[in-house]
Each structure stands twice: as C-alpha cells, then as structure tokens.
C-alpha positions in Angstrom: 132.7 251.1 140.9 133.5 248.5 143.6 130.9 246.2 145.2 131.0 248.1 148.6 130.0 251.3 147.0 127.1 249.6 145.2 125.9 248.4 148.5 126.3 251.7 150.4 125.4 254.5 148.0 121.9 255.5 147.0 121.1 254.6 143.3 120.6 258.3 142.6 124.3 259.0 143.1 125.7 256.1 141.0 125.7 258.1 137.7 128.0 260.6 139.3 130.6 258.1 140.5 133.6 257.7 138.2 137.2 256.8 138.2 138.9 259.1 140.8 135.7 259.8 142.8 135.9 260.1 146.5 132.6 258.9 148.1 131.7 259.4 151.7 128.8 259.3 154.1 128.1 260.7 157.5 125.1 260.0 159.7 122.6 262.1 161.6 122.4 261.7 165.3 120.1 261.2 168.2 120.9 262.4 171.7 119.6 260.2 174.5 120.4 262.8 177.1 122.5 266.0 177.5 120.7 268.7 175.6 122.2 272.2 175.4 125.1 271.1 177.7 127.7 270.7 174.9 128.4 274.4 174.4 128.6 274.7 178.2 131.5 272.3 178.4 129.2 269.6 179.9 128.4 266.0 179.2 126.3 264.5 176.4 125.2 261.1 175.4 124.6 261.0 171.6 124.7 258.2 169.0 124.9 258.2 165.2 121.9 256.8 163.5 121.1 254.7 160.4 120.1 257.8 158.4 122.9 259.5 156.4 124.2 262.1 154.0 126.2 260.8 151.0 128.7 263.0 149.3 130.5 262.4 146.0 133.6 264.5 145.2 135.1 264.5 141.7 138.5 266.3 141.3 138.8 269.2 138.8 141.9 270.6 137.2 140.9 274.3 137.9 139.9 276.2 141.0 136.1 276.0 140.6 134.0 274.3 143.2 130.7 273.2 141.7 128.0 271.8 144.1 124.8 270.0 143.3 122.1 269.1 145.8 120.1 266.3 144.4 117.3 266.6 147.0 116.7 270.3 146.4 117.6 270.2 142.7 119.9 273.2 143.1 123.5 274.0 142.0 126.1 276.5 143.0 129.6 277.4 141.8 132.4 279.5 143.3 136.1 279.9 142.8 138.3 278.6 145.7 139.9 282.0 146.1 136.4 283.6 146.5 135.0 281.4 149.2 132.6 283.3 151.4 129.3 282.8 153.2 126.3 283.1 150.9 122.7 284.0 151.6 121.7 282.7 148.2 121.4 279.0 149.2 121.9 278.2 152.8 122.9 274.5 152.3 126.0 275.8 150.4 127.4 277.3 153.6 127.8 273.9 155.3 130.0 272.7 152.5 132.0 275.9 151.9 132.6 276.3 155.6 134.3 273.0 155.8 136.5 273.7 152.7 137.4 277.1 154.3 138.4 275.2 157.5 141.0 273.2 155.6 142.3 276.3 153.9 142.7 278.1 157.2 144.7 275.1 158.5 147.1 275.7 155.6 146.0 273.0 153.2 145.6 273.6 149.5 142.2 272.7 148.2 141.8 272.4 144.4 138.5 272.7 142.6 136.1 269.9 142.5 132.6 268.9 141.5 130.4 267.5 144.2 126.9 266.0 144.4 125.1 264.9 147.6 121.9 263.4 148.8 120.6 261.9 152.0 117.8 260.2 153.8 118.0 262.3 157.0 114.7 264.1 157.7 115.5 267.9 157.4 114.5 270.1 160.4 113.7 267.1 162.6 116.5 267.8 165.1 118.7 264.9 164.0 121.5 267.1 162.7 121.3 266.8 158.9 123.5 269.9 158.7 126.3 268.3 160.9 126.0 265.1 158.8 126.6 267.1 155.6 129.5 268.9 157.2 131.1 265.7 158.3 130.6 263.9 155.0 132.4 266.8 153.3 135.1 266.8 156.0 136.1 263.2 155.6 136.0 263.5 151.8 138.1 266.7 151.7 140.5 265.2 154.2 141.2 262.4 151.6 141.2 264.8 148.7 143.8 267.1 150.2 145.7 264.3 151.9 145.6 266.4 155.0 145.6 263.4 157.4 143.5 265.1 160.1 142.3 262.8 162.8 138.7 262.3 163.8 138.8 265.0 166.6 140.2 267.5 164.2 137.6 266.7 161.6 134.8 267.2 164.1 136.2 270.6 165.1 136.6 271.7 161.4 132.9 270.8 160.9 131.8 272.6 164.1 133.7 275.7 163.0 131.9 275.7 159.7 128.6 275.9 161.5 129.9 278.8 163.6 131.5 280.8 160.8 129.4 280.1 157.7 126.0 278.9 159.1 126.0 281.4 162.0 125.0 279.0 164.7 127.3 278.8 167.7 126.7 275.1 168.2 128.6 272.9 170.6 130.7 269.9 169.4 128.2 267.2 170.1 126.5 266.9 166.6 129.7 266.7 164.6 131.4 264.5 167.2 128.6 262.0 167.2 128.5 262.0 163.4 132.3 261.3 163.1 132.8 258.9 166.1 129.5 256.9 166.1 129.5 253.1 166.3 126.6 250.7 165.8 124.5 249.9 168.8 126.6 252.2 171.0 126.1 255.5 172.8 129.0 258.0 173.2 129.4 259.6 176.6 131.3 262.7 175.7 133.0 265.2 177.9 132.6 268.4 175.8 135.4 270.2 177.6 138.2 267.7 177.1 136.7 265.7 174.2 137.4 262.5 176.2 134.7 259.9 175.5 133.5 256.5 176.4 131.5 254.1 174.3 128.4 252.8 176.2 126.7 249.7 174.6 123.0 250.5 174.2 121.1 247.4 175.2 117.6 248.1 174.1 116.3 244.7 175.0 112.6 244.8 174.5 112.5 248.5 173.5 112.8 250.7 170.4 113.7 254.3 169.7 111.0 256.2 167.8 111.2 259.9 166.7 107.9 261.7 166.5 108.2 264.7 164.1 106.1 267.6 165.2 106.5 269.1 161.6 107.1 272.4 163.3 110.1 274.5 162.2 110.0 277.8 164.1 112.1 280.5 162.6 113.4 281.7 166.0 115.2 278.5 166.7 118.7 279.7 165.6 118.4 283.1 167.1 117.1 281.8 170.4 119.8 279.2 170.4 122.4 281.9 170.4 120.5 283.9 173.1 120.5 280.8 175.4 124.2 280.5 174.9 124.7 284.2 175.9 122.5 283.8 178.9 124.6 280.8 180.1 127.7 282.9 179.7 126.1 285.7 181.7 125.4 283.2 184.5 129.0 282.0 184.5 130.2 285.6 184.7 128.0 286.3 187.7 129.5 283.3 189.6 133.0 284.0 188.5 133.0 287.3 190.4 132.9 285.3 193.6 134.5 282.0 192.5 137.3 283.0 190.1 138.3 279.4 189.2 134.9 278.9 187.5 135.1 278.8 183.7 131.8 277.3 182.6 128.6 275.9 184.0 130.4 272.6 184.2 132.2 273.9 187.2 129.1 275.4 188.9 126.9 273.9 191.6 123.2 274.6 192.3 124.3 276.3 195.5 126.5 278.7 193.6 123.6 279.5 191.3 121.3 280.1 194.3 123.8 282.4 195.9 125.2 284.4 193.0 122.8 284.2 190.0 119.2 283.9 191.4 119.4 287.3 193.2 120.5 289.1 190.0 118.5 287.5 187.2 115.8 284.9 187.5 115.8 284.1 183.8 119.5 283.5 183.6 119.2 281.5 186.8 116.7 279.2 185.2 118.8 278.7 182.1 121.8 277.8 184.2 120.0 275.6 186.6 118.7 273.5 183.7 122.2 272.9 182.4 123.7 272.0 185.8 120.8 269.6 186.4 121.1 268.1 183.0 124.8 267.3 183.5 123.9 265.5 186.6 121.2 263.5 184.7 123.8 262.4 182.1 126.0 261.0 184.8 123.1 259.2 186.4 121.9 257.7 183.1 125.4 256.4 182.4 125.1 254.3 185.5 121.5 253.2 184.7 122.6 252.0 181.3 125.4 250.0 182.9 122.8 248.4 185.1 120.4 247.8 182.3 117.7 249.9 184.0 115.8 251.3 181.0 112.9 252.4 183.2 115.1 254.7 185.1 116.7 256.0 181.9 113.2 256.8 180.6 112.3 258.7 183.8 115.3 261.0 183.3 114.2 261.6 179.7 110.9 262.9 181.0 112.8 265.1 183.6 114.9 266.5 180.8 111.8 267.5 178.8 110.3 269.3 181.8 113.6 271.2 182.3 113.7 272.2 178.6 110.1 273.3 178.8 110.0 275.2 182.1 113.6 276.3 182.8 115.4 276.5 179.4 112.2 277.4 177.6 113.0 275.9 174.2 110.0 273.7 173.8 106.7 274.6 172.0 103.1 273.6 172.2 103.4 270.8 169.7 106.4 269.2 171.4 104.7 269.4 174.8 101.6 267.8 173.3 103.6 264.8 172.0 105.4 264.2 175.3 102.1 264.6 177.3 100.4 262.1 175.0 102.8 259.3 176.1 103.7 260.4 179.7 101.1 258.1 181.4 101.4 255.2 178.9 103.1 252.4 180.7 104.5 251.1 177.4 106.5 254.3 176.9 109.5 254.3 179.2 110.6 257.9 178.4 110.2 260.8 176.0 111.5 264.3 175.5 112.1 266.9 172.9 115.4 266.4 171.1 117.7 269.0 169.5 117.7 272.7 169.7 114.0 273.0 170.3 111.1 275.1 169.1 110.1 272.3 166.8 111.6 269.1 165.4 111.2 265.7 167.0 110.6 264.1 170.3 112.6 260.9 171.1 110.6 258.1 172.6 111.7 254.9 174.3 108.9 252.4 173.6 108.4 248.8 174.5 108.6 246.7 171.3 105.2 245.0 171.6 103.5 248.3 171.9 105.2 250.2 169.1 102.3 250.0 166.6 99.7 250.8 169.2 101.6 253.8 170.5 102.2 255.2 167.0 98.5 254.7 166.2 97.2 256.5 169.3 99.6 259.4 169.2 99.1 259.9 165.5 95.4 260.0 165.9 95.5 262.5 168.8 98.0 264.7 167.0 95.9 264.9 163.9 92.8 265.7 165.9 94.6 268.5 167.7 96.7 270.0 164.8 95.3 268.6 161.6 98.7 267.2 160.8 99.8 263.7 159.9 102.4 262.7 162.4 105.7 261.6 160.8 107.3 258.7 162.7 111.0 257.7 162.2 112.1 254.4 163.8 115.9 254.7 164.3 118.7 252.3 165.0 122.2 253.1 166.0 124.6 253.0 163.0 128.3 253.7 162.2 130.0 257.1 162.0 131.4 259.0 159.0 133.7 257.3 156.6 135.0 257.3 153.1 133.7 254.3 151.2 135.5 255.0 147.9 138.8 256.8 147.4 139.8 257.3 143.8 
C-alpha cells in the first residue's frame, strides 16, 4: 500500500486493501443556500465537506458482487446478471444502482468484492447516500475503464438514487460530492450543469451543524410529493405561457395569476422555489462582497420559506433555528437537506462557537431530553480514486 493511501484511508479498511485494489472516497455535502431548487432546474450553492465515504473494490474472476458494510456489520452478495433493487438491506441499493448505471451505458462490469466505511453522520442531511454512490461511481469507472467524465459520473449516481433508492432527487448532492473543492462553494445551474466556483471566505466565522436527531419516516415520500406539486404548478402556468418548462422560468407574477386562484398549496410550494432561486443569486453577490451578515440573513429567510411555504420543517428544527435567531453571534441558520429532521446549518462567529453550542445544547436537552449532536464542518475536496491497482 502506498503512503498516500495510509494517510487517506481509515485504519479499519487497511486489512482489505491488497495488490490490485481500487480505493476511492467521496464526501458528504452541505448546502449554503438553494434547497429543493435542484429538481426544479434552479440554482444551488453546495460544497463538499471533510466527512467522507471510503470504498475499497477488489476484482474477482467470476460474476459475483460481494458487498460488506463495516459500519453496519452487514454483507450482501448478488450475481451481476441478477442485479435488482432489494428491500433486504437499503444501503445495498446505492451501490447496485451505480453498477446498473454503468451496465445500462453499455459497459461490462465483472464481479468484485467491496468493503466501505465512512465518518459522515447518517440521516443528518449531509448526503451520506450520495457520497456512497459517488465513491462507488469513481471506483467502478476505473474498474471498467469506462472513462466517464465527472458530469456523467454525477448523473449515474443520481439515476441510482431514482431507480434503486426510489427518491427522485435533483443533481445537487451527487454533483457537489464529485466536483467539490476545498474552501470553495459551487454555484450550480441545475438545468445546464454549468457551474462556478465561489471562494468561501469565512473570516471570523465557522460552519456548525446542529443535529436534531430526528428522522421522520415521511421524508422520502413527502419529498416526492413536493416534486409532484411543483410540476403541477408548472403545468398550470404552461397553459397560459407555453414556453415555460420549469419553475426556473416562472415569475411570482405568473404564480399569482395562474396558480394562486387554482391551488393555494401548490402556489406556496412554487413561490418558495421561485424566491429561493432569487436568494441564491443574491447570496452569490454577497459572497463576492464578503458580506457574511447579509448571507446569514438570507439563510434565515430560507428557513422561514421552508417552514411556512414548502412545509418540510418540523418542531425540532424550528426550535434550533429559533434558539439562535436573536443571538448576534449567529449570522444565519436554517434547516438543511430534505427536511422533516436532520440538521440545521449555522454560521457562527468564531469567538462565540463554544458559548453558542453550550446554550443551544442546554435548551435542546431541556425541551426534548436529547443530547444535541454538533458537527463542525470545513470544506474539503470532491470524490477521487486514491489507489488504482
């Protein structure tokens, strides 16, 4: 094993690395702004973080794929020709879905043994599933010598989520995991996949994730409902403005005229998305100007939209945001991810980090009798293969 792998790979994986191994990692992600806009062809502003999934692929001479999750102490085997979604172990689908994506593109995939682990908090809204998909994608890309570029790899990983995990996610999570760069945000146009890197100058501030430790079972089903509602709103407008293809093309005036009279709930969903796209554009300018206070205010506005218009928050997430809203040492906070649980993302002045954590933890425990998990995050690099053969 080379020195780089020793530096990069968790010690628990080292016994599985041998001559011929392909070793990859892919990071989780945060999203500073642009929530639920990606599947509406809008704008997002994510970044990859310093918490990762690591994947070791060892070639086999037959057609068996044998998978081993170190963290869950579970194993699964299947023949390549029998790939299919399974209800037995949900984590398996993120891997098999990616392999299926390569096969559907016409690439031959031989059997392999794989083992993986990670330090991404599961269910916290930082896309551990996308990280696993992307770690698999870059490894299988090397294994098959397919030569797919980064955009194609992100799309393969996204399709795995759609087809095998059953969540019609947008492209943001996979794109951020593949394209991430240290200390940098990605301003991504989810319609064209054009992107710009925006340096994140957090001078005097830190990013903290407060984990509500809530994982509501309705998150996935409601996610798909929200997507359907957005599509219904677009259809209402399209009757009168035929050139409209997504909420990206729609103004608040169009919503007022063509959606509000028909369905107030659909109107609220669409209004949130249109306003969130506007906020992403504004925040891009604030970042250029180094105005973190203005960035933080937009984060608070996003949370309010997710709470009252898109209705994907929950009592615990609202409590965490309310707990810091009037604290002058917290520049901004909002729920992050699909909603109904997971984390809030907080922009906190460095000198106040310990004090803020202490106060919020105390009040959260008093209210819910739960210890608040806090994850400081920094912006790290995107998915890559760190050992090939």
